[in-house]
N, C-alpha and C positions, 0 to 999 in steps of 0.2 A: 671888486675883489681887492684883497690886500696881498702883497707879496714883498719879499725881501730882495733888495737890489744892491749889489756890491757898490761901495763908494769908490771913487777914483783914488782916494787916499784916506787914511784914518782921520776921523773927526776929532780935533783937539777939544772942541766945545763939548762934545758928547762924552769924551773921556773925563772931563771935570764934572759934568752933570750926572753921569751914570750913578755914582754913589748916592747923590741926593735923591734921584728917582727911586733907587733901590730902597732907601730909607722910607720914602713915602709909601712904597708898596708894602714894606714890612709893617708899617703902622696900620695900613688898611687891612692886611691879613690878620694883624693882631686884634683888631676890632671884631672881625668875624670869629676868631678863635675864642675870645672872651665871651662872645654871645653864645657860641655853641656850648661852652662850658657852664652856661647859666650865670655868668658873672657880669657885673656892670662894666661895659667896655671903657667908659670914661674913667671909672675908678681904677680899672686895670692899667690903662695907659698912664694914669697919674703915678702909679707905682714905678713905672719904668722911666718916665720922662720929666716928672715934676719933683717927686720926693727926693731923688738923688742929688738935686741941685738947689734945694730950697733955702739952705742956710750954710754958714761957714763950716759947721761940723759935717754936713753932708759932703761938702767939697773936699774936706780932709779925708773922708772915706773914699771918695773917688780917686784922690791922689794915691792912696795906699794901693788900690787895685790897678790904676793906670800905669804906675811906675814899672812893675814887672812886664805888663803887656807891651809898653812902649819899647823897653829894652829888648825883649825877645823879638818883637816884630821888626825892629831896626836890623837886627842880625839876619832875620829871615829875608828881609828886603834885599840886603846885600847878596845873600845866597841866590835868590831867585833872579835878580838882575844878572847874575853870573851864570845862569842856567844850571845851577846846582840845587837840587830839590831836597832840602833838609826838612823832613817831616817830623823829626824826633826831638824838637826843642824841649818837649816836656821831660824827656829823659835827661837831657843836659841840664835843665833847671833842677831836677831832683838831685843829680850827682853834685851839682854846685852847692846845693843846700847841705848835702852830706859832708863835703869837704869843709865847708864853712863851719858847720856844726861841730866837726871833729876838732877844729882849732878852738872854737868857743868853749868847748868842754875842758880845755887845758887851763883856762883862766882861773885865777883865784881872787879873793877880795883885794889883794895888793897889786894886782896886775895893772899895767899902764893902759890908758885909753888908746894908746897906739895899737893895741891888739885888734882894734876894729879894722885897721888897714890890713892886717894879716888875715883877718877873717874874710874880708872882701876879696883879697888876692887869692885866697884858697878857693873861694867860690868860682872865680874866673878860671883858675887852673883846673878845677873839677869839670867844668863845662867844656873846656878845651880838650881835656883828655877823652871825654866821652865822644865829642865830635871828631877827635883825631882817629878814633877807631873806624868811624865811617869813612874818613878820608883815606886811611890806610887800605881798607878793603876795596874801596873804589879804585885807588891808584894801582895797587899791586895785582888785584884779582878781577878788576872790572865788575865788581859787585854793584848791584843797583842800590844807589844811596837812599832811594825812597823806602825800600823794604828794610834795609839794614838799620837806618835811623829809627824807623817806626818800631822794629822789633826790640831795639835797645831800650826803648821806653819801658817795656815790661821787665827787662832785666834790671833796670835802675830801680823800679818800684819793688822788685823782689829783694834787691840788695838793701834798700831802705828798711823793708820789713824784717829782714834777717837781723839788722843792727838794732832796731828798736825793740824787737822781741827777744834779742839775745844779748850780745856783749855790751851794748850801750844802754841797756834797759836800766831805768832808775831803780836802785834797790829799795828806795823809800817811796816809790810811786804807787803802792797798793796794787802791784801786779799789772798796772796799766802799761800798754806798749808805748812807752815814751822815754826820752832821755831826761837827764836832770834839767831843771830850769837854768838857763844860762845866767851867769853873774851879770849884775847891772852894768859893770864896766864894759861888757861886750856888746851892749845894745846899741843899735844905730841911733845917733843923736836926733832928738825931735827937731822939727823945723820951726814949730811955734809951740810955746807952752800951752797946755790945755787941749791940744789936738793930737791925733795919732799919726799925722803925717810926719815923715822924717826927712833927713837930708838926701834920701834916695831919690826924691823928686829932682833935686838939683843935679845929682849924678846922672839921672836919666836925660835931663835936658842938655847937659854937657855932652853926653854920648851922642845925642841926636845932632848937635852942632858939629861934632867931630865926624859923624857919619856923613853929613852933608858935604863937609870939606873933602873927605876921602872920595866920595862918588863923583863930585862935580868940579873939584879943584886940584886933583892930584893925578899923576900919570898912572899910578897903580889902580885907581878907581876907573880911569879910562880903559885900561886893559881888561878889568873885570867886566865892564859893560859891553865892550866890543866882543869879548869871548862869549857873552850870553846872547847878544843880538845876531852876531855873524861869526860862528866858529871857524868857518873856512877863511874868512878875511883875517881873523886873529892868527890863525896858523901861518897864513901868507906873510903877515907882518912880523912873524917871529915871536909872538907872545906865547908864553909857556902855559899850556892848559893845566899842567900839574901844579904849577905855582898858584894859578887862579883857584883851583880846586881846594888846595890846602888853606890858602888865605881866606877864602869865603867861609869854609866850614869852621876854621879855628876862630874867626871873628864872631860868627854866629853862635858857636858853642860857648865862647867866652862871655858874650853878652847874656846868654841864657843862664850861664852859671853865676854871673854877677847878680842877676835877678833872684836866683835861688838863695844866694848868700844874703842879700838884702831882706828877703822874706824870712829866712831862718833867724837872723839876728835882729829882725825888726818886729813885725806884728806877732810872729809865732813865739819867739823866745825859747824854743826847744824843738826837737825833732819828734814827729809823730807819723803814723801811717797816712795822715791827712795832708802831708806836705804837697803831694800832687793835687793841685786845685784846678787843673785844666787850663792854666794860663798858656802852656806851650801850644796847645791845639787852637785855643781862641786867638792866639797871636797870628796864626795863619790868616784868619779872616781879617784881623786888624791890618796886616801887611797889604792885603789886596784892596780893602776898602780905602786905605791910605795911598793907593796907586803906587806902592813900592817906593814912596818918596819919604825921606826922613821927617819933613814937616807934616805931611799928610798922616803919617803914623801917629803923631801926637794927638791930632783931633780924633782919629779913629780909635785910639786907645781910650780916650775919654768916653766916647760913645759906648764902647764895649764894656767899660767898667760900670756904666749906667745900667747895662743889661744884667751884669752880675748882681749889683745891688738891688735892682728892680725885681729880679728873680727871688732874692732872699725876702724882700718885703711882701711880694705876692704870696710866698709860702706862709709867712707868719700872719699876714693880715687878711688874705683872701682864701686861705685854706687850699691853695694850689700846691702841686708837687714841685720839688726843686728842679725837675727837668724842664720847667717852663723857660729857664734861662737858656738851655741848649736849643729849645724850639725857636726862640727869638734869634739866636745866633745863626741857626740853620736857615731860617727865613731870610735873614739879611744876606747870607752868602749866596743862596740860590737866586734871590732877586738881583743881586749884583751880577752874577754870571749871565742871567738873562738880559739885563740892561747893557752889559758890555758887548753884546752882539751888535748893538746899534753904533758902536764905534767904527766897525768895518762895513756895516750894512745899513741901509735906510729903508723905511717902510714906504712903499709906493702903492697908491690906490688907483685902480683902473676901472672905469665905469663901462659896462657892456654897451655896445652900440649895434643896433640891428639895422641891417641893410638888406632889403628884399631882393635886390639883384644879385648880391654876392653870397647870400645864404645865411649861415649862422652868425650870431652876434660876435662882433670883434671888440676887444678891449680898447678903450680910449685912454692913452696915458695922461695922467695928471701930475701935478707937482708933488714932490716928496712931502710926507708928513713929518719926517724927522731926519 
């Protein structure tokens, strides 16, 4: 028989191997899924794991999607390490795009390229304002940050809808719910001519480096992590839980807002009701697959962006619905949650042993399998 046995201490090796095992399980379940849908499983997996990385143009598309995922997941990792559960990064992303778009629409043909900095700063401010609402309600009224941040996502989407259907609607847009197309001077500079990837990639990598320094090389990061791992010890040491709450949420919101600003002034070039692309929710999976570590977040963001692109390719080439992307994301998350059990537990197999003198069969302990 098989049973779970508690480990004396968490397994560091399994902590690193768990995401890889979860990915393998996701691939295996994907084969079964494509077979059940009557599609060639090899062709289906090719859409998700080969086509997105087969050439330089494909990698530029990965960079476009991995940039917001990495930025948002980095902020969420800081929050979760601090035991602050921000689930509403999607709303902070949307409000960041709104603030950035508002600044971009003030530009004219003669505006300076320096307005790009103002656009990104506005995006950061928008995300921080939206996350600040969560921090205020948690701090003053002890409101649950999970529910508050999640509900604010829908408020942000309604606010975006009001603006693009109302005061910000392009009068020359044939009644479509969209703002004017932003001036060329406001667009995020391209990283390489001929590709869609922009300098947001470098900004994201810089943010990851700063996030690593904050968490592992500064006293403030030490306070955040102690508060998350051992709240009682943090209080005994005199660390301020209020300060940790505000710092974690403002950093997370600011990074999500920055991602929104990069998206609005980058690939989109205007505001539409389709700004919410699900990056804020997918980044939760990215953060946990990356083990809440800034470097792990980068690799996880690349993998998740492959899922986004693979879902689009499966929709156009295999005739599957767009929801296949969410299915793969969900499979990866649940496989990871299952595999993470092995960090604290190991599987032990015991063979039954029959003893005529003592009665029923007794299990014989064997060495652990994992």
